[in-house]
N, C-alpha and C positions, 0 to 999 in steps of 0.2 A: 981252528979254534972258534969261527963263526958259526957252525953247525951246532957245536956245544954251548954255545950262549944262547943261540936261538930254540933250542930244546927247552933249555932251563926257563926263557920267558914263556914259551907254551903251555908249560905245566904249572907256572905260576897262580897262586890260590885253588888249585885242585884240594889239597888239603882242607881248606876251609870249607869247601864244597861237600867233601866226603864226610865230614865231621858234622855239619850241619844235617846230612841223610842219615847218619847213624844216631844222632841224638834225637832227632823225630820219631824215628822207628822206637827208639827206645821210652821215649816220653809217651806217646799213641799206645805202646805195652804196659807201662808203668800205670796208666788211667783207665785202662782195659781191665787190669788184675784189680785196681781200687773198685771200680764197679763191681765186680763179682765179689769179691772181699765181704763189700757193703750189702749186697743183696742176701748172700748167704747170714750176716748177722740178723739181717731184716726179717728174715725166713725164721730164723731161730726163736726171734722173740714174738713172733705172731702165735707161733706154736705155745711158747709159753704162756703167753697173753690167754691164748684160746681154753689152756687147760684149767686157768685160774678163773675166767669165767665161768667155764663150766663145773668146777667145785664149788663155787660162791652159786649157782642156779641151784645146784642137788642140795644144798646144805640148807635150802629154803622150803625144800618140800618135803611134805607128810609122811610118803610112803617110800621105799626104797625105788620101787618098780615106776614110780611117779619121776624120781630123781634121774634115773637111769633113763628114761625117754627124753626128760629135759636136756639131760648132759650132752645125748648124741646130737639133737636139734641146735642147741647154742654153739657149741665145738665147730659143728659143722658150717654154721652160719657165720661164725666168727672168722673161720679160716677163708671162707669165700669172701668176705668181705674186706679182708687184708688181702687179699689177691696170690693167694696160695692154693696152688693147684695140687692138690696128693695124688698120685699116682697110685698110691697105696696108703690105707689108712688104717688104724684101730685106736677106737675111741672108748674107754672101758672105765666103771668104777672098781677100783682095786681094793677096797675095803670090802668086808663082810656085811652082811643084813645084821649081824648082833653087835654093831658097833653104831649102827644107824637108828640112833635113839637121841632125845634131845640132849644135847650137851655132850655127845659122841663126835664123831668125825668121818668124814668123807675124803676120800683120796681118787682122784680123777687121772689117770694116764691116757696122755694122747702121742700116739706115733703118727709119723706122716713121712712119706719118701716123696720127695719134690726136686723137681730140676732146677737149676739157678736161674737159668735166662734161657726160656724157650727150648728149643730143641737144636741148640748150637754143638751138639756133640760133647757137651760138657756131661760127666756123671751125673746121676741123681744123688740127692743127699738124704740122710736120714736121720730125722728129727724127733727128740721124745720128750717129754716132761712130765713130770708129775706133780698135782699140785692139792695140798691138803686145805679142809675149811674144819673150822668146828661148825656143827650144826646147832642152829639157831635153837635156845633154849626154851624161846618165848611163842615159839611157831604154835598155829593152831592144832590142836590132836586129830588124829585120822578118824 
């Protein structure tokens, strides 16, 4: 009888320690998941912002060719400044030359494949967004 009581006293508090260890691992995992999810949302917003900046820059240019050059430069700069490193990217004006007139519109599409956090073995995510702007009616003529 004394051995049985002694064993019970030796195990007293072990459930609390096991609970603390398991809960701390779950909390660390939960916060890690929240960091990754937040980074994914931030990268998606950065690509959206770059597309809008590119469309706005293109809408202020006089010619389609100048607009295409500006879009590529502005979007690349915007993505770099926001910290998004694209493994593969595609930046293009998807609206045609025929609508590139004062009062017309310009649509810019940005596609970017980027890793969420470095090279932690997480798969790369593909982000894309299209932004449309009305071409300024009062801009200078070519």
